C-alpha positions in Angstrom: -33.2 68.7 -37.7 -34.7 65.4 -37.2 -33.7 63.2 -34.4 -32.1 60.6 -36.8 -29.1 63.2 -37.5 -28.4 63.6 -33.9 -25.6 61.6 -32.2 -27.3 59.7 -29.6 -25.0 59.5 -26.3 -25.7 56.9 -23.8 -22.3 56.9 -21.7 -22.6 59.2 -18.6 -19.2 60.9 -18.0 -17.4 60.9 -14.7 -15.4 63.5 -12.6 -11.6 62.5 -12.5 -10.3 61.9 -9.0 -9.1 64.7 -7.1 -5.4 65.3 -6.8 -4.0 65.2 -3.5 -2.5 68.7 -3.7 -6.0 70.1 -4.7 -7.4 73.4 -2.9 -10.6 75.3 -3.4 -9.3 77.1 -6.2 -8.8 73.9 -8.5 -12.7 73.4 -8.4 -14.2 76.7 -9.9 -15.8 79.7 -8.5 -19.6 79.6 -8.8 -21.7 82.7 -8.8 -25.4 82.2 -8.2 -27.6 85.2 -8.9 -31.2 84.2 -7.6 -33.8 85.0 -5.3 -36.4 88.1 -4.9 -38.7 88.8 -2.0 -40.5 85.7 -1.2 -38.2 83.5 -3.1 -35.3 83.3 -1.1 -35.5 79.5 -1.0 -34.8 79.1 -4.7 -31.4 81.0 -4.1 -30.5 78.8 -1.3 -31.2 75.5 -3.0 -29.2 76.5 -6.1 -26.2 77.8 -4.4 -26.3 74.9 -2.0 -26.4 72.4 -4.8 -23.4 74.2 -6.3 -21.6 73.4 -3.0 -22.7 69.8 -3.1 -21.7 69.6 -6.7 -18.1 70.3 -5.7 -17.6 73.6 -6.4 -14.6 75.0 -4.7 -16.1 78.4 -3.9 -19.7 79.5 -4.2 -21.1 83.1 -3.9 -24.7 84.1 -3.6 -25.9 87.4 -5.1 -29.3 88.6 -4.1 -31.6 91.6 -3.9 -30.2 93.2 -0.8 -33.4 92.8 1.5 -33.1 89.0 1.6 -29.5 88.8 2.1 -29.9 88.0 6.0 -32.2 85.1 5.2 -30.1 83.4 2.6 -26.6 84.1 4.7 -28.3 82.6 7.7 -29.2 79.3 5.5 -26.0 78.0 4.8 -22.6 79.1 6.2 -20.5 77.5 3.2 -21.1 80.2 0.6 -20.2 84.1 0.6 -22.9 86.4 -0.4 -23.3 89.7 -2.1 -26.3 92.1 -1.9 -27.7 93.7 -4.8 -29.8 96.8 -5.4 -33.5 96.0 -5.8 -36.6 97.6 -6.9 -39.9 98.3 -5.1 -40.9 94.7 -5.4 -38.0 93.2 -3.9 -36.4 92.1 -7.6 -32.9 93.2 -8.7 -33.2 96.5 -10.2 -31.2 98.1 -13.0 -28.9 99.8 -10.3 -27.5 96.3 -10.1 -26.0 96.0 -13.6 -22.6 97.0 -13.3 -21.9 95.2 -10.0 -23.6 92.0 -11.6 -21.3 92.1 -14.7 -18.1 92.8 -12.4 -19.5 89.7 -10.3 -19.9 87.5 -13.3 -16.4 88.5 -14.7 -14.7 87.2 -11.5 -16.2 84.1 -11.4 -15.6 80.7 -13.4 -19.5 80.2 -14.0 -22.7 81.9 -13.4 -26.1 80.3 -12.6 -28.6 82.9 -13.2 -32.5 83.0 -12.7 -34.0 80.9 -9.9 -36.6 83.0 -7.9 -35.6 86.3 -9.7 -39.1 87.4 -10.6 -39.8 88.9 -14.0 -39.4 92.8 -14.9 -38.4 94.9 -17.9 -35.2 95.8 -15.9 -34.5 92.0 -15.5 -34.7 91.3 -19.2 -32.6 94.2 -20.0 -29.8 93.4 -17.6 -29.5 89.9 -18.9 -29.3 90.9 -22.5 -26.6 93.3 -21.5 -25.0 90.5 -19.3 -24.8 88.3 -22.3 -23.4 90.8 -24.5 -20.7 92.0 -22.3 -19.4 88.9 -20.5 -17.9 85.4 -21.8 -18.3 83.5 -18.5 -20.3 80.3 -18.9 -23.8 80.6 -17.9 -26.4 78.2 -16.6 -30.2 80.0 -17.3 -32.8 78.7 -15.4 -36.4 79.8 -14.5 -37.0 83.5 -14.6 -33.8 84.1 -16.5 -35.7 82.1 -19.4 -38.9 84.0 -18.8 -37.3 87.1 -19.2 -35.5 86.1 -22.2 -38.9 85.7 -24.4 -38.7 88.1 -27.0 -34.8 88.7 -26.6 -33.5 85.3 -28.1 -31.1 87.2 -30.2 -29.1 88.0 -27.1 -28.1 84.4 -26.7 -25.8 84.6 -29.8 -24.4 87.6 -28.5 -22.8 85.9 -25.7 -19.2 84.4 -26.6 -18.9 82.0 -23.7 -20.8 78.8 -23.6 -24.6 78.8 -22.3 -26.9 76.0 -20.7 -30.8 76.7 -20.7 -32.7 74.4 -18.4 -36.2 74.9 -18.9 -39.3 72.7 -17.9 -41.7 72.3 -20.9 -44.0 75.5 -19.9 -40.9 77.5 -20.1 -39.4 76.3 -23.2 -43.0 76.5 -24.7 -43.0 80.2 -24.0 -39.4 80.5 -25.3 -40.7 79.1 -28.5 -44.0 80.8 -28.8 -45.8 77.2 -28.9 -48.2 75.1 -26.5 -46.9 72.7 -24.1 -48.5 69.8 -26.0 -46.4 70.5 -28.9 -43.3 70.7 -26.9 -44.0 67.3 -25.3 -44.8 65.6 -28.5 -41.6 66.7 -30.0 -39.2 66.9 -27.2 -35.9 66.0 -28.8 -36.4 67.6 -32.2 -37.5 71.1 -30.7 -34.8 71.1 -28.2 -32.0 70.2 -30.7 -33.2 72.6 -33.3 -33.4 75.5 -30.5 -29.8 74.4 -29.2 -28.5 74.3 -33.0 -30.1 77.7 -33.9 -29.0 79.7 -30.7 -25.6 78.0 -30.0 -26.4 76.6 -26.6 -27.0 73.6 -24.7 -30.6 72.9 -23.9 -31.8 70.7 -20.9 -35.6 70.1 -21.5 -36.8 68.9 -17.9 -39.4 66.2 -17.4 -39.8 62.5 -17.9 -36.5 61.5 -19.9 -34.9 64.8 -19.8 -33.3 65.8 -22.9 -29.8 67.1 -23.2 -28.7 68.6 -26.5 -26.1 70.8 -28.0 -28.0 70.5 -31.4 -25.4 67.9 -32.5 -25.6 65.3 -29.7 -28.5 64.3 -27.5 -28.6 62.3 -24.3 -32.1 61.2 -22.9 -31.8 60.8 -19.1 -32.8 57.6 -17.5 -32.6 58.4 -13.8 -35.2 60.4 -11.5 -38.9 59.8 -10.5 -42.3 61.6 -10.2 -41.5 62.5 -6.5 -39.1 65.0 -7.9 -42.1 66.9 -9.2 -41.9 69.3 -6.5 -40.9 72.8 -6.0 -37.1 73.7 -5.8 -35.9 70.6 -7.5 -35.1 72.5 -10.7 -33.0 75.0 -8.7 -30.9 72.3 -7.3 -30.3 71.1 -10.8 -29.0 74.8 -12.1 -26.8 74.7 -9.2 -25.2 71.2 -9.8 -24.7 71.9 -13.4 -22.8 75.0 -12.8 -20.5 73.2 -10.2 -19.6 70.5 -12.9 -19.1 73.4 -15.3 -16.9 75.0 -12.8 -14.7 71.8 -12.4 -13.9 72.1 -16.1 -16.2 69.4 -17.6 -17.0 70.2 -21.2 -20.1 72.3 -21.3 -22.5 69.2 -22.7 -20.7 66.7 -20.5 -21.4 68.7 -17.3 -25.2 69.2 -18.3 -25.3 65.5 -19.1 -23.6 64.2 -15.8 -25.6 67.1 -13.8 -29.0 65.5 -14.9 -28.0 62.2 -14.4 -26.8 62.8 -10.8 -29.8 65.0 -9.8 -32.2 62.1 -11.2 -30.0 59.5 -9.2 -30.1 61.5 -6.1 -34.0 61.6 -6.7 -34.0 57.9 -6.8 -32.0 57.4 -3.7 -34.1 60.0 -1.6 -37.4 57.9 -2.8 -36.0 55.1 -1.0 -36.0 57.0 2.1 -39.1 59.1 2.0 -41.3 57.7 -1.0 -42.4 59.7 -3.8 -45.1 61.8 -2.1 -43.0 63.0 0.8 -39.8 63.9 -1.4 -38.9 67.6 -1.4 -35.9 69.6 -3.0 -33.7 69.6 0.1 -33.8 65.8 0.2 -31.6 66.0 -2.9 -28.9 68.3 -1.3 -28.7 65.8 1.7 -28.4 62.7 -0.5 -26.4 64.1 -3.7 -23.1 62.9 -1.8 -24.3 59.2 -2.3 -25.0 59.8 -5.9 -21.6 61.3 -6.4 -20.0 58.3 -4.6 -22.0 55.7 -6.7 -20.6 57.3 -10.0 -17.2 58.2 -9.0 -14.1 57.4 -11.1 -11.5 55.0 -9.8 -8.0 56.3 -8.8 
């Protein structure tokens, strides 16, 4: 598919003002499945971003050994310990509980810091087949999908993939220079073929469902820092939980994520910008892009 056949979207959606009689159940239940031994920070960043993104309730499911770490990091989400393997990653024994957790939430963000194993790949394939909950797949959830892409079509609910160029190259079985030379074309073709929304991160992040395409204009090189992608995954999940259409949620999430990075740069400069700065300043990004009552 050439880019000339894509509908180019430039207007960025906005969240509607919240009704005065809102409650936490009005804005979605977000499940974050993330983390492993040594990678607890990815889980905390993703779940905290879901909170800052406006989710009514956030639950963070992690391998049991890191539960005390992630629970202490933020009192605003709840936690769920899951069985782990000898390397501190989720084990196959977690599958049934994981499926139940996904069923009981409005949307699930899966992948940051999970690590890679055959068990994780098999569990994700089963999860795609047996659930309909909207999913945001990032980081290691993408890495374990290599060779299992048929599983994407088995999922009956919406899916957003948020690869960086290296992860996308692995999914396609090509090299990074090819991805970077044909970002819109390759992202759109993948999205159309597999029935997903692709958020191809990087300079001019591409958001596409295979029919529409949005190229983001916010963000800066200071965001090239570990953990910023984890923040984006949680933010997009929160927007899906607030009942935005899947493409619109991905588009708005990318825009606000980059806008938060631009606001953070004003305070820290590019060199010192870190992922947690985005969490602190996301409220200002939302305020600057709020719909009027």
